[in-house]
PDB file of N, CA, C and O in Angstrom:
ATOM      1  N   UNK A   1     -41.899 -34.217  -1.646  1.00  0.00           N
ATOM      2  CA  UNK A   1     -42.334 -33.492  -0.468  1.00  0.00           C
ATOM      3  C   UNK A   1     -43.546 -34.166   0.172  1.00  0.00           C
ATOM      4  O   UNK A   1     -43.619 -34.313   1.392  1.00  0.00           O
ATOM      5  N   UNK A   2     -44.487 -34.570  -0.665  1.00  0.00           N
ATOM      6  CA  UNK A   2     -45.702 -35.196  -0.152  1.00  0.00           C
ATOM      7  C   UNK A   2     -45.396 -36.530   0.507  1.00  0.00           C
ATOM      8  O   UNK A   2     -45.984 -36.870   1.533  1.00  0.00           O
ATOM      9  N   UNK A   3     -44.467 -37.296  -0.088  1.00  0.00           N
ATOM     10  CA  UNK A   3     -44.109 -38.589   0.489  1.00  0.00           C
ATOM     11  C   UNK A   3     -43.434 -38.411   1.842  1.00  0.00           C
ATOM     12  O   UNK A   3     -43.686 -39.187   2.764  1.00  0.00           O
ATOM     13  N   UNK A   4     -42.591 -37.412   1.970  1.00  0.00           N
ATOM     14  CA  UNK A   4     -41.945 -37.126   3.250  1.00  0.00           C
ATOM     15  C   UNK A   4     -42.951 -36.711   4.306  1.00  0.00           C
ATOM     16  O   UNK A   4     -42.835 -37.097   5.469  1.00  0.00           O
ATOM     17  N   UNK A   5     -43.937 -35.926   3.903  1.00  0.00           N
ATOM     18  CA  UNK A   5     -44.980 -35.486   4.834  1.00  0.00           C
ATOM     19  C   UNK A   5     -45.831 -36.670   5.271  1.00  0.00           C
ATOM     20  O   UNK A   5     -46.155 -36.797   6.452  1.00  0.00           O
ATOM     21  N   UNK A   6     -46.190 -37.525   4.345  1.00  0.00           N
ATOM     22  CA  UNK A   6     -46.968 -38.717   4.683  1.00  0.00           C
ATOM     23  C   UNK A   6     -46.193 -39.624   5.627  1.00  0.00           C
ATOM     24  O   UNK A   6     -46.770 -40.186   6.558  1.00  0.00           O
ATOM     25  N   UNK A   7     -44.902 -39.771   5.399  1.00  0.00           N
ATOM     26  CA  UNK A   7     -44.077 -40.615   6.254  1.00  0.00           C
ATOM     27  C   UNK A   7     -43.981 -40.005   7.653  1.00  0.00           C
ATOM     28  O   UNK A   7     -44.034 -40.725   8.650  1.00  0.00           O
ATOM     29  N   UNK A   8     -43.839 -38.677   7.729  1.00  0.00           N
ATOM     30  CA  UNK A   8     -43.751 -38.003   9.018  1.00  0.00           C
ATOM     31  C   UNK A   8     -45.059 -38.122   9.796  1.00  0.00           C
ATOM     32  O   UNK A   8     -45.037 -38.401  10.995  1.00  0.00           O
ATOM     33  N   UNK A   9     -46.194 -37.915   9.135  1.00  0.00           N
ATOM     34  CA  UNK A   9     -47.494 -37.951   9.799  1.00  0.00           C
ATOM     35  C   UNK A   9     -48.018 -39.372   9.996  1.00  0.00           C
ATOM     36  O   UNK A   9     -48.842 -39.613  10.878  1.00  0.00           O
ATOM     37  N   UNK A  10     -47.548 -40.304   9.185  1.00  0.00           N
ATOM     38  CA  UNK A  10     -48.018 -41.672   9.290  1.00  0.00           C
ATOM     39  C   UNK A  10     -49.185 -41.964   8.377  1.00  0.00           C
ATOM     40  O   UNK A  10     -49.634 -43.107   8.296  1.00  0.00           O
ATOM     41  N   UNK A  11     -49.683 -40.963   7.695  1.00  0.00           N
ATOM     42  CA  UNK A  11     -50.807 -41.108   6.774  1.00  0.00           C
ATOM     43  C   UNK A  11     -50.908 -39.806   6.002  1.00  0.00           C
ATOM     44  O   UNK A  11     -50.078 -38.914   6.176  1.00  0.00           O
ATOM     45  N   UNK A  12     -51.926 -39.689   5.146  1.00  0.00           N
ATOM     46  CA  UNK A  12     -52.096 -38.441   4.411  1.00  0.00           C
ATOM     47  C   UNK A  12     -52.535 -37.344   5.376  1.00  0.00           C
ATOM     48  O   UNK A  12     -53.196 -37.636   6.373  1.00  0.00           O
ATOM     49  N   UNK A  13     -52.183 -36.094   5.101  1.00  0.00           N
ATOM     50  CA  UNK A  13     -52.533 -35.001   6.021  1.00  0.00           C
ATOM     51  C   UNK A  13     -54.028 -34.887   6.295  1.00  0.00           C
ATOM     52  O   UNK A  13     -54.423 -34.594   7.423  1.00  0.00           O
ATOM     53  N   UNK A  14     -54.855 -35.110   5.298  1.00  0.00           N
ATOM     54  CA  UNK A  14     -56.299 -35.001   5.495  1.00  0.00           C
ATOM     55  C   UNK A  14     -56.809 -36.088   6.437  1.00  0.00           C
ATOM     56  O   UNK A  14     -57.628 -35.809   7.313  1.00  0.00           O
ATOM     57  N   UNK A  15     -56.337 -37.318   6.268  1.00  0.00           N
ATOM     58  CA  UNK A  15     -56.767 -38.414   7.148  1.00  0.00           C
ATOM     59  C   UNK A  15     -56.279 -38.191   8.575  1.00  0.00           C
ATOM     60  O   UNK A  15     -56.999 -38.475   9.532  1.00  0.00           O
ATOM     61  N   UNK A  16     -55.055 -37.683   8.718  1.00  0.00           N
ATOM     62  CA  UNK A  16     -54.535 -37.381  10.055  1.00  0.00           C
ATOM     63  C   UNK A  16     -55.368 -36.286  10.704  1.00  0.00           C
ATOM     64  O   UNK A  16     -55.665 -36.359  11.896  1.00  0.00           O
ATOM     65  N   UNK A  17     -55.744 -35.280   9.938  1.00  0.00           N
ATOM     66  CA  UNK A  17     -56.575 -34.198  10.467  1.00  0.00           C
ATOM     67  C   UNK A  17     -57.924 -34.724  10.944  1.00  0.00           C
ATOM     68  O   UNK A  17     -58.399 -34.341  12.013  1.00  0.00           O
ATOM     69  N   UNK A  18     -58.543 -35.601  10.153  1.00  0.00           N
ATOM     70  CA  UNK A  18     -59.833 -36.179  10.547  1.00  0.00           C
ATOM     71  C   UNK A  18     -59.682 -37.016  11.814  1.00  0.00           C
ATOM     72  O   UNK A  18     -60.522 -36.937  12.710  1.00  0.00           O
ATOM     73  N   UNK A  19     -58.620 -37.817  11.899  1.00  0.00           N
ATOM     74  CA  UNK A  19     -58.389 -38.622  13.097  1.00  0.00           C
ATOM     75  C   UNK A  19     -58.185 -37.736  14.319  1.00  0.00           C
ATOM     76  O   UNK A  19     -58.722 -38.017  15.391  1.00  0.00           O
ATOM     77  N   UNK A  20     -57.412 -36.668  14.162  1.00  0.00           N
ATOM     78  CA  UNK A  20     -57.175 -35.755  15.282  1.00  0.00           C
ATOM     79  C   UNK A  20     -58.464 -35.078  15.734  1.00  0.00           C
ATOM     80  O   UNK A  20     -58.671 -34.885  16.932  1.00  0.00           O
ATOM     81  N   UNK A  21     -59.317 -34.720  14.807  1.00  0.00           N
ATOM     82  CA  UNK A  21     -60.596 -34.095  15.162  1.00  0.00           C
ATOM     83  C   UNK A  21     -61.464 -35.078  15.932  1.00  0.00           C
ATOM     84  O   UNK A  21     -62.054 -34.714  16.949  1.00  0.00           O
ATOM     85  N   UNK A  22     -61.550 -36.318  15.463  1.00  0.00           N
ATOM     86  CA  UNK A  22     -62.383 -37.322  16.132  1.00  0.00           C
ATOM     87  C   UNK A  22     -61.859 -37.609  17.542  1.00  0.00           C
ATOM     88  O   UNK A  22     -62.636 -37.660  18.495  1.00  0.00           O
ATOM     89  N   UNK A  23     -60.552 -37.794  17.673  1.00  0.00           N
ATOM     90  CA  UNK A  23     -59.977 -38.065  18.990  1.00  0.00           C
ATOM     91  C   UNK A  23     -60.142 -36.863  19.907  1.00  0.00           C
ATOM     92  O   UNK A  23     -60.396 -37.033  21.100  1.00  0.00           O
ATOM     93  N   UNK A  24     -60.001 -35.647  19.375  1.00  0.00           N
ATOM     94  CA  UNK A  24     -60.185 -34.445  20.188  1.00  0.00           C
ATOM     95  C   UNK A  24     -61.614 -34.337  20.709  1.00  0.00           C
ATOM     96  O   UNK A  24     -61.830 -33.951  21.858  1.00  0.00           O
ATOM     97  N   UNK A  25     -62.576 -34.673  19.878  1.00  0.00           N
ATOM     98  CA  UNK A  25     -63.972 -34.643  20.313  1.00  0.00           C
ATOM     99  C   UNK A  25     -64.210 -35.674  21.414  1.00  0.00           C
ATOM    100  O   UNK A  25     -64.865 -35.375  22.413  1.00  0.00           O
ATOM    101  N   UNK A  26     -63.679 -36.889  21.235  1.00  0.00           N
ATOM    102  CA  UNK A  26     -63.860 -37.929  22.249  1.00  0.00           C
ATOM    103  C   UNK A  26     -63.194 -37.549  23.571  1.00  0.00           C
ATOM    104  O   UNK A  26     -63.790 -37.715  24.635  1.00  0.00           O
ATOM    105  N   UNK A  27     -61.971 -37.044  23.512  1.00  0.00           N
ATOM    106  CA  UNK A  27     -61.271 -36.647  24.731  1.00  0.00           C
ATOM    107  C   UNK A  27     -61.992 -35.476  25.394  1.00  0.00           C
ATOM    108  O   UNK A  27     -62.125 -35.442  26.617  1.00  0.00           O
ATOM    109  N   UNK A  28     -62.455 -34.526  24.601  1.00  0.00           N
ATOM    110  CA  UNK A  28     -63.210 -33.404  25.150  1.00  0.00           C
ATOM    111  C   UNK A  28     -64.496 -33.855  25.816  1.00  0.00           C
ATOM    112  O   UNK A  28     -64.875 -33.323  26.860  1.00  0.00           O
ATOM    113  N   UNK A  29     -65.169 -34.829  25.225  1.00  0.00           N
ATOM    114  CA  UNK A  29     -66.398 -35.364  25.810  1.00  0.00           C
ATOM    115  C   UNK A  29     -66.122 -36.033  27.151  1.00  0.00           C
ATOM    116  O   UNK A  29     -66.834 -35.801  28.128  1.00  0.00           O
ATOM    117  N   UNK A  30     -65.080 -36.868  27.191  1.00  0.00           N
ATOM    118  CA  UNK A  30     -64.732 -37.552  28.437  1.00  0.00           C
ATOM    119  C   UNK A  30     -64.317 -36.554  29.506  1.00  0.00           C
ATOM    120  O   UNK A  30     -64.717 -36.678  30.664  1.00  0.00           O
ATOM    121  N   UNK A  31     -63.517 -35.565  29.123  1.00  0.00           N
ATOM    122  CA  UNK A  31     -63.092 -34.562  30.098  1.00  0.00           C
ATOM    123  C   UNK A  31     -64.283 -33.780  30.633  1.00  0.00           C
ATOM    124  O   UNK A  31     -64.329 -33.460  31.821  1.00  0.00           O
ATOM    125  N   UNK A  32     -65.231 -33.475  29.785  1.00  0.00           N
ATOM    126  CA  UNK A  32     -66.419 -32.742  30.225  1.00  0.00           C
ATOM    127  C   UNK A  32     -67.262 -33.603  31.160  1.00  0.00           C
ATOM    128  O   UNK A  32     -67.827 -33.096  32.129  1.00  0.00           O
ATOM    129  N   UNK A  33     -67.352 -34.919  30.873  1.00  0.00           N
ATOM    130  CA  UNK A  33     -68.136 -35.806  31.725  1.00  0.00           C
ATOM    131  C   UNK A  33     -67.557 -35.866  33.135  1.00  0.00           C
ATOM    132  O   UNK A  33     -68.303 -35.893  34.114  1.00  0.00           O
ATOM    133  N   UNK A  34     -66.223 -35.888  33.240  1.00  0.00           N
ATOM    134  CA  UNK A  34     -65.581 -35.958  34.546  1.00  0.00           C
ATOM    135  C   UNK A  34     -65.347 -34.586  35.171  1.00  0.00           C
ATOM    136  O   UNK A  34     -64.879 -34.494  36.305  1.00  0.00           O
ATOM    137  N   UNK A  35     -65.664 -33.536  34.449  1.00  0.00           N
ATOM    138  CA  UNK A  35     -65.481 -32.197  34.974  1.00  0.00           C
ATOM    139  C   UNK A  35     -64.026 -31.769  35.027  1.00  0.00           C
ATOM    140  O   UNK A  35     -63.647 -30.949  35.864  1.00  0.00           O
ATOM    141  N   UNK A  36     -63.209 -32.317  34.141  1.00  0.00           N
ATOM    142  CA  UNK A  36     -61.789 -31.970  34.098  1.00  0.00           C
ATOM    143  C   UNK A  36     -61.592 -30.832  33.106  1.00  0.00           C
ATOM    144  O   UNK A  36     -62.274 -30.747  32.085  1.00  0.00           O
ATOM    145  N   UNK A  37     -60.653 -29.971  33.428  1.00  0.00           N
ATOM    146  CA  UNK A  37     -60.296 -28.870  32.544  1.00  0.00           C
ATOM    147  C   UNK A  37     -58.783 -28.855  32.396  1.00  0.00           C
ATOM    148  O   UNK A  37     -58.082 -29.334  33.287  1.00  0.00           O
ATOM    149  N   UNK A  38     -58.263 -28.323  31.306  1.00  0.00           N
ATOM    150  CA  UNK A  38     -56.806 -28.291  31.116  1.00  0.00           C
ATOM    151  C   UNK A  38     -56.081 -27.592  32.270  1.00  0.00           C
ATOM    152  O   UNK A  38     -54.970 -27.983  32.628  1.00  0.00           O
ATOM    153  N   UNK A  39     -56.694 -26.573  32.846  1.00  0.00           N
ATOM    154  CA  UNK A  39     -56.039 -25.897  33.969  1.00  0.00           C
ATOM    155  C   UNK A  39     -55.945 -26.813  35.185  1.00  0.00           C
ATOM    156  O   UNK A  39     -54.995 -26.715  35.962  1.00  0.00           O
ATOM    157  N   UNK A  40     -56.927 -27.705  35.356  1.00  0.00           N
ATOM    158  CA  UNK A  40     -56.863 -28.663  36.462  1.00  0.00           C
ATOM    159  C   UNK A  40     -55.651 -29.575  36.312  1.00  0.00           C
ATOM    160  O   UNK A  40     -54.954 -29.861  37.286  1.00  0.00           O
ATOM    161  N   UNK A  41     -55.407 -30.026  35.092  1.00  0.00           N
ATOM    162  CA  UNK A  41     -54.255 -30.895  34.847  1.00  0.00           C
ATOM    163  C   UNK A  41     -52.960 -30.130  35.092  1.00  0.00           C
ATOM    164  O   UNK A  41     -52.026 -30.659  35.694  1.00  0.00           O
ATOM    165  N   UNK A  42     -52.905 -28.894  34.627  1.00  0.00           N
ATOM    166  CA  UNK A  42     -51.718 -28.070  34.839  1.00  0.00           C
ATOM    167  C   UNK A  42     -51.447 -27.881  36.329  1.00  0.00           C
ATOM    168  O   UNK A  42     -50.320 -28.067  36.786  1.00  0.00           O
ATOM    169  N   UNK A  43     -52.479 -27.511  37.082  1.00  0.00           N
ATOM    170  CA  UNK A  43     -52.287 -27.265  38.505  1.00  0.00           C
ATOM    171  C   UNK A  43     -51.994 -28.561  39.272  1.00  0.00           C
ATOM    172  O   UNK A  43     -51.281 -28.533  40.275  1.00  0.00           O
ATOM    173  N   UNK A  44     -52.532 -29.688  38.815  1.00  0.00           N
ATOM    174  CA  UNK A  44     -52.230 -30.962  39.463  1.00  0.00           C
ATOM    175  C   UNK A  44     -50.754 -31.304  39.297  1.00  0.00           C
ATOM    176  O   UNK A  44     -50.102 -31.719  40.255  1.00  0.00           O
ATOM    177  N   UNK A  45     -50.228 -31.134  38.099  1.00  0.00           N
ATOM    178  CA  UNK A  45     -48.806 -31.403  37.858  1.00  0.00           C
ATOM    179  C   UNK A  45     -47.948 -30.412  38.636  1.00  0.00           C
ATOM    180  O   UNK A  45     -46.944 -30.791  39.240  1.00  0.00           O
ATOM    181  N   UNK A  46     -48.343 -29.150  38.620  1.00  0.00           N
ATOM    182  CA  UNK A  46     -47.598 -28.119  39.348  1.00  0.00           C
ATOM    183  C   UNK A  46     -47.579 -28.404  40.844  1.00  0.00           C
ATOM    184  O   UNK A  46     -46.529 -28.324  41.481  1.00  0.00           O
ATOM    185  N   UNK A  47     -48.733 -28.735  41.402  1.00  0.00           N
ATOM    186  CA  UNK A  47     -48.795 -29.027  42.834  1.00  0.00           C
ATOM    187  C   UNK A  47     -48.014 -30.284  43.196  1.00  0.00           C
ATOM    188  O   UNK A  47     -47.393 -30.346  44.257  1.00  0.00           O
ATOM    189  N   UNK A  48     -48.041 -31.289  42.317  1.00  0.00           N
ATOM    190  CA  UNK A  48     -47.264 -32.493  42.562  1.00  0.00           C
ATOM    191  C   UNK A  48     -45.776 -32.172  42.626  1.00  0.00           C
ATOM    192  O   UNK A  48     -45.074 -32.638  43.524  1.00  0.00           O
ATOM    193  N   UNK A  49     -45.296 -31.376  41.674  1.00  0.00           N
ATOM    194  CA  UNK A  49     -43.875 -31.027  41.670  1.00  0.00           C
ATOM    195  C   UNK A  49     -43.500 -30.176  42.880  1.00  0.00           C
ATOM    196  O   UNK A  49     -42.427 -30.355  43.456  1.00  0.00           O
ATOM    197  N   UNK A  50     -44.374 -29.257  43.265  1.00  0.00           N
ATOM    198  CA  UNK A  50     -44.099 -28.445  44.457  1.00  0.00           C
ATOM    199  C   UNK A  50     -44.093 -29.298  45.716  1.00  0.00           C
ATOM    200  O   UNK A  50     -43.220 -29.138  46.569  1.00  0.00           O
ATOM    201  N   UNK A  51     -45.056 -30.198  45.838  1.00  0.00           N
ATOM    202  CA  UNK A  51     -45.084 -31.091  46.997  1.00  0.00           C
ATOM    203  C   UNK A  51     -43.845 -31.972  47.040  1.00  0.00           C
ATOM    204  O   UNK A  51     -43.276 -32.212  48.105  1.00  0.00           O
ATOM    205  N   UNK A  52     -43.433 -32.450  45.875  1.00  0.00           N
ATOM    206  CA  UNK A  52     -42.229 -33.265  45.795  1.00  0.00           C
ATOM    207  C   UNK A  52     -41.009 -32.462  46.243  1.00  0.00           C
ATOM    208  O   UNK A  52     -40.145 -32.973  46.956  1.00  0.00           O
ATOM    209  N   UNK A  53     -40.950 -31.220  45.824  1.00  0.00           N
ATOM    210  CA  UNK A  53     -39.827 -30.366  46.211  1.00  0.00           C
ATOM    211  C   UNK A  53     -39.840 -30.069  47.711  1.00  0.00           C
ATOM    212  O   UNK A  53     -38.801 -30.114  48.369  1.00  0.00           O
ATOM    213  N   UNK A  54     -41.020 -29.769  48.241  1.00  0.00           N
ATOM    214  CA  UNK A  54     -41.112 -29.370  49.646  1.00  0.00           C
ATOM    215  C   UNK A  54     -40.920 -30.541  50.607  1.00  0.00           C
ATOM    216  O   UNK A  54     -40.454 -30.341  51.729  1.00  0.00           O
ATOM    217  N   UNK A  55     -41.260 -31.729  50.201  1.00  0.00           N
ATOM    218  CA  UNK A  55     -41.092 -32.874  51.092  1.00  0.00           C
ATOM    219  C   UNK A  55     -39.686 -33.447  51.031  1.00  0.00           C
ATOM    220  O   UNK A  55     -39.402 -34.456  51.676  1.00  0.00           O
ATOM    221  N   UNK A  56     -38.805 -32.821  50.267  1.00  0.00           N
ATOM    222  CA  UNK A  56     -37.432 -33.296  50.187  1.00  0.00           C
ATOM    223  C   UNK A  56     -37.315 -34.626  49.471  1.00  0.00           C
ATOM    224  O   UNK A  56     -36.450 -35.438  49.798  1.00  0.00           O
ATOM    225  N   UNK A  57     -38.170 -34.851  48.510  1.00  0.00           N
ATOM    226  CA  UNK A  57     -38.165 -36.065  47.707  1.00  0.00           C
ATOM    227  C   UNK A  57     -38.463 -37.311  48.537  1.00  0.00           C
ATOM    228  O   UNK A  57     -38.078 -38.417  48.158  1.00  0.00           O
ATOM    229  N   UNK A  58     -39.142 -37.137  49.659  1.00  0.00           N
ATOM    230  CA  UNK A  58     -39.535 -38.297  50.467  1.00  0.00           C
ATOM    231  C   UNK A  58     -40.552 -39.156  49.726  1.00  0.00           C
ATOM    232  O   UNK A  58     -40.649 -40.358  49.973  1.00  0.00           O
ATOM    233  N   UNK A  59     -41.309 -38.546  48.821  1.00  0.00           N
ATOM    234  CA  UNK A  59     -42.302 -39.309  48.063  1.00  0.00           C
ATOM    235  C   UNK A  59     -41.639 -40.359  47.174  1.00  0.00           C
ATOM    236  O   UNK A  59     -42.242 -41.394  46.887  1.00  0.00           O
ATOM    237  N   UNK A  60     -40.413 -40.107  46.739  1.00  0.00           N
ATOM    238  CA  UNK A  60     -39.723 -41.085  45.901  1.00  0.00           C
ATOM    239  C   UNK A  60     -39.332 -42.320  46.699  1.00  0.00           C
ATOM    240  O   UNK A  60     -39.129 -43.391  46.127  1.00  0.00           O
ATOM    241  N   UNK A  61     -39.223 -42.180  48.016  1.00  0.00           N
ATOM    242  CA  UNK A  61     -38.930 -43.334  48.860  1.00  0.00           C
ATOM    243  C   UNK A  61     -40.038 -44.358  48.806  1.00  0.00           C
ATOM    244  O   UNK A  61     -39.785 -45.560  48.898  1.00  0.00           O
ATOM    245  N   UNK A  62     -41.273 -43.889  48.657  1.00  0.00           N
ATOM    246  CA  UNK A  62     -42.409 -44.812  48.540  1.00  0.00           C
ATOM    247  C   UNK A  62     -42.293 -45.664  47.286  1.00  0.00           C
ATOM    248  O   UNK A  62     -42.668 -46.836  47.294  1.00  0.00           O
ATOM    249  N   UNK A  63     -41.778 -45.084  46.210  1.00  0.00           N
ATOM    250  CA  UNK A  63     -41.596 -45.835  44.969  1.00  0.00           C
ATOM    251  C   UNK A  63     -40.592 -46.964  45.199  1.00  0.00           C
ATOM    252  O   UNK A  63     -40.775 -48.073  44.696  1.00  0.00           O
ATOM    253  N   UNK A  64     -39.539 -46.684  45.953  1.00  0.00           N
ATOM    254  CA  UNK A  64     -38.566 -47.725  46.277  1.00  0.00           C
ATOM    255  C   UNK A  64     -39.183 -48.837  47.103  1.00  0.00           C
ATOM    256  O   UNK A  64     -38.871 -50.010  46.900  1.00  0.00           O
ATOM    257  N   UNK A  65     -40.066 -48.472  48.043  1.00  0.00           N
ATOM    258  CA  UNK A  65     -40.764 -49.484  48.829  1.00  0.00           C
ATOM    259  C   UNK A  65     -41.622 -50.372  47.942  1.00  0.00           C
ATOM    260  O   UNK A  65     -41.629 -51.595  48.090  1.00  0.00           O
ATOM    261  N   UNK A  66     -42.341 -49.750  47.024  1.00  0.00           N
ATOM    262  CA  UNK A  66     -43.178 -50.521  46.110  1.00  0.00           C
ATOM    263  C   UNK A  66     -42.314 -51.427  45.230  1.00  0.00           C
ATOM    264  O   UNK A  66     -42.686 -52.565  44.942  1.00  0.00           O
ATOM    265  N   UNK A  67     -41.172 -50.916  44.812  1.00  0.00           N
ATOM    266  CA  UNK A  67     -40.273 -51.704  43.978  1.00  0.00           C
ATOM    267  C   UNK A  67     -39.791 -52.941  44.723  1.00  0.00           C
ATOM    268  O   UNK A  67     -39.793 -54.040  44.169  1.00  0.00           O
ATOM    269  N   UNK A  68     -39.382 -52.771  45.965  1.00  0.00           N
ATOM    270  CA  UNK A  68     -38.900 -53.913  46.737  1.00  0.00           C
ATOM    271  C   UNK A  68     -40.015 -54.913  47.032  1.00  0.00           C
ATOM    272  O   UNK A  68     -39.802 -56.122  46.946  1.00  0.00           O
ATOM    273  N   UNK A  69     -41.189 -54.423  47.375  1.00  0.00           N
ATOM    274  CA  UNK A  69     -42.313 -55.325  47.643  1.00  0.00           C
ATOM    275  C   UNK A  69     -42.680 -56.133  46.405  1.00  0.00           C
ATOM    276  O   UNK A  69     -42.936 -57.334  46.494  1.00  0.00           O
ATOM    277  N   UNK A  70     -42.706 -55.481  45.268  1.00  0.00           N
ATOM    278  CA  UNK A  70     -43.031 -56.179  44.027  1.00  0.00           C
ATOM    279  C   UNK A  70     -41.944 -57.149  43.613  1.00  0.00           C
ATOM    280  O   UNK A  70     -42.230 -58.232  43.101  1.00  0.00           O
ATOM    281  N   UNK A  71     -40.686 -56.758  43.835  1.00  0.00           N
ATOM    282  CA  UNK A  71     -39.572 -57.604  43.429  1.00  0.00           C
ATOM    283  C   UNK A  71     -39.526 -58.901  44.227  1.00  0.00           C
ATOM    284  O   UNK A  71     -39.042 -59.918  43.729  1.00  0.00           O
ATOM    285  N   UNK A  72     -40.024 -58.873  45.456  1.00  0.00           N
ATOM    286  CA  UNK A  72     -40.050 -60.096  46.271  1.00  0.00           C
ATOM    287  C   UNK A  72     -40.892 -61.169  45.598  1.00  0.00           C
ATOM    288  O   UNK A  72     -40.607 -62.357  45.748  1.00  0.00           O
ATOM    289  N   UNK A  73     -41.915 -60.776  44.865  1.00  0.00           N
ATOM    290  CA  UNK A  73     -42.782 -61.732  44.172  1.00  0.00           C
ATOM    291  C   UNK A  73     -42.332 -61.948  42.730  1.00  0.00           C
ATOM    292  O   UNK A  73     -42.283 -63.082  42.255  1.00  0.00           O
ATOM    293  N   UNK A  74     -42.005 -60.864  42.039  1.00  0.00           N
ATOM    294  CA  UNK A  74     -41.756 -60.941  40.599  1.00  0.00           C
ATOM    295  C   UNK A  74     -40.453 -61.666  40.273  1.00  0.00           C
ATOM    296  O   UNK A  74     -40.430 -62.512  39.379  1.00  0.00           O
ATOM    297  N   UNK A  75     -39.377 -61.353  40.978  1.00  0.00           N
ATOM    298  CA  UNK A  75     -38.083 -61.948  40.635  1.00  0.00           C
ATOM    299  C   UNK A  75     -38.077 -63.462  40.840  1.00  0.00           C
ATOM    300  O   UNK A  75     -37.641 -64.175  39.935  1.00  0.00           O
ATOM    301  N   UNK A  76     -38.535 -63.994  41.975  1.00  0.00           N
ATOM    302  CA  UNK A  76     -38.571 -65.465  42.077  1.00  0.00           C
ATOM    303  C   UNK A  76     -39.498 -66.113  41.051  1.00  0.00           C
ATOM    304  O   UNK A  76     -39.184 -67.179  40.521  1.00  0.00           O
ATOM    305  N   UNK A  77     -40.626 -65.484  40.769  1.00  0.00           N
ATOM    306  CA  UNK A  77     -41.539 -66.038  39.761  1.00  0.00           C
ATOM    307  C   UNK A  77     -40.862 -66.054  38.395  1.00  0.00           C
ATOM    308  O   UNK A  77     -41.014 -67.013  37.639  1.00  0.00           O
ATOM    309  N   UNK A  78     -40.124 -65.008  38.080  1.00  0.00           N
ATOM    310  CA  UNK A  78     -39.401 -64.942  36.809  1.00  0.00           C
ATOM    311  C   UNK A  78     -38.361 -66.046  36.723  1.00  0.00           C
ATOM    312  O   UNK A  78     -38.256 -66.724  35.701  1.00  0.00           O
ATOM    313  N   UNK A  79     -37.593 -66.229  37.788  1.00  0.00           N
ATOM    314  CA  UNK A  79     -36.553 -67.261  37.798  1.00  0.00           C
ATOM    315  C   UNK A  79     -37.186 -68.644  37.651  1.00  0.00           C
ATOM    316  O   UNK A  79     -36.689 -69.468  36.884  1.00  0.00           O
ATOM    317  N   UNK A  80     -38.263 -68.905  38.367  1.00  0.00           N
ATOM    318  CA  UNK A  80     -38.934 -70.210  38.277  1.00  0.00           C
ATOM    319  C   UNK A  80     -39.453 -70.452  36.863  1.00  0.00           C
ATOM    320  O   UNK A  80     -39.285 -71.544  36.322  1.00  0.00           O
ATOM    321  N   UNK A  81     -40.077 -69.451  36.264  1.00  0.00           N
ATOM    322  CA  UNK A  81     -40.587 -69.611  34.899  1.00  0.00           C
ATOM    323  C   UNK A  81     -39.456 -69.830  33.903  1.00  0.00           C
ATOM    324  O   UNK A  81     -39.601 -70.627  32.976  1.00  0.00           O
ATOM    325  N   UNK A  82     -38.335 -69.139  34.077  1.00  0.00           N
ATOM    326  CA  UNK A  82     -37.199 -69.330  33.175  1.00  0.00           C
ATOM    327  C   UNK A  82     -36.618 -70.729  33.312  1.00  0.00           C
ATOM    328  O   UNK A  82     -36.247 -71.350  32.316  1.00  0.00           O
ATOM    329  N   UNK A  83     -36.537 -71.231  34.551  1.00  0.00           N
ATOM    330  CA  UNK A  83     -36.005 -72.580  34.765  1.00  0.00           C
ATOM    331  C   UNK A  83     -36.942 -73.617  34.150  1.00  0.00           C
ATOM    332  O   UNK A  83     -36.480 -74.569  33.522  1.00  0.00           O
ATOM    333  N   UNK A  84     -38.244 -73.443  34.324  1.00  0.00           N
ATOM    334  CA  UNK A  84     -39.201 -74.401  33.766  1.00  0.00           C
ATOM    335  C   UNK A  84     -39.191 -74.372  32.243  1.00  0.00           C
ATOM    336  O   UNK A  84     -39.341 -75.418  31.611  1.00  0.00           O
ATOM    337  N   UNK A  85     -39.020 -73.207  31.642  1.00  0.00           N
ATOM    338  CA  UNK A  85     -38.984 -73.097  30.180  1.00  0.00           C
ATOM    339  C   UNK A  85     -37.625 -73.483  29.608  1.00  0.00           C
ATOM    340  O   UNK A  85     -37.526 -73.734  28.407  1.00  0.00           O
ATOM    341  N   UNK A  86     -36.587 -73.539  30.414  1.00  0.00           N
ATOM    342  CA  UNK A  86     -35.260 -73.872  29.940  1.00  0.00           C
ATOM    343  C   UNK A  86     -35.174 -75.326  29.482  1.00  0.00           C
ATOM    344  O   UNK A  86     -34.410 -75.650  28.574  1.00  0.00           O
ATOM    345  N   UNK A  87     -35.936 -76.172  30.093  1.00  0.00           N
ATOM    346  CA  UNK A  87     -35.905 -77.599  29.762  1.00  0.00           C
ATOM    347  C   UNK A  87     -36.503 -77.868  28.382  1.00  0.00           C
ATOM    348  O   UNK A  87     -36.187 -78.889  27.770  1.00  0.00           O
ATOM    349  N   UNK A  88     -37.334 -77.002  27.894  1.00  0.00           N
ATOM    350  CA  UNK A  88     -38.014 -77.238  26.615  1.00  0.00           C
ATOM    351  C   UNK A  88     -37.158 -76.938  25.458  1.00  0.00           C
ATOM    352  O   UNK A  88     -37.590 -77.088  24.316  1.00  0.00           O
TER     353      UNK A  88
END
């Protein structure tokens, strides 16, 4: 049972608990410094989804624009690098 629990958690339960406490303190400190609260994150996600719904998914069109703009540079660079490395 203990070996299965260690495998599931990735370490002993006590060490995982200590790591979670340390990370929670650090994240809480950073959130407090920026003035963020869990409700702010919830409402930001909620408002994003509502805006996405109300705009008829027009916001996803911007992602396609970014994809095409990036692909104009990335795809030729990828092909050139593959051709140059093919000779080796």
